[in-house]
C-alpha positions, 0 to 999 in steps of 0.5 A, spaced: 608 647 746 604 642 749 602 646 755 600 652 750 595 647 746 592 644 753 591 652 755 588 653 749 583 648 749 581 649 756 580 657 754 575 654 748 571 650 753 570 655 758 568 660 753 563 655 750 561 654 757 560 661 758 556 662 752 551 656 754 550 660 761 549 666 757 543 663 753 540 660 760 540 667 763 537 670 757 531 665 757 531 666 765 530 673 764 524 672 759 521 668 764 522 672 770 518 678 767 512 674 769 513 674 776 511 680 781 516 684 784 512 682 791 514 675 790 521 676 788 522 680 794 519 674 798 523 669 795 529 673 796 528 674 804 527 667 804 533 665 801 537 670 805 534 667 812 536 660 810 543 663 809 543 666 816 542 673 815 538 676 820 534 682 818 534 688 823 528 692 825 530 699 827 526 703 832 525 710 831 528 715 837 527 722 838 531 727 841 529 733 845 536 737 844 534 745 842 538 744 836 534 739 833 528 742 835 530 749 832 532 745 825 525 741 825 521 747 826 525 751 821 524 746 816 517 745 817 515 753 817 519 753 810 514 752 804 518 748 799 519 740 799 524 737 803 527 733 798 527 735 790 530 731 785 
């Protein structure tokens, strides 16, 4: 019976901590509305670099196979947009 009371107290204390953190998150969301998106992206990139993530730059490469050329030509000659939403 004693362990059940201890577990109940732990659950209550964790619930209180979670509620406190939710309040803090709400206040942070209000403050973050003033920060421009470019600044947020720069901060995220800096944090990622600090944590060791190496960004990969992809270099475009072009193929010269006839199938690719034909499909590209076909898509350029059609008069509809490539991507419709």
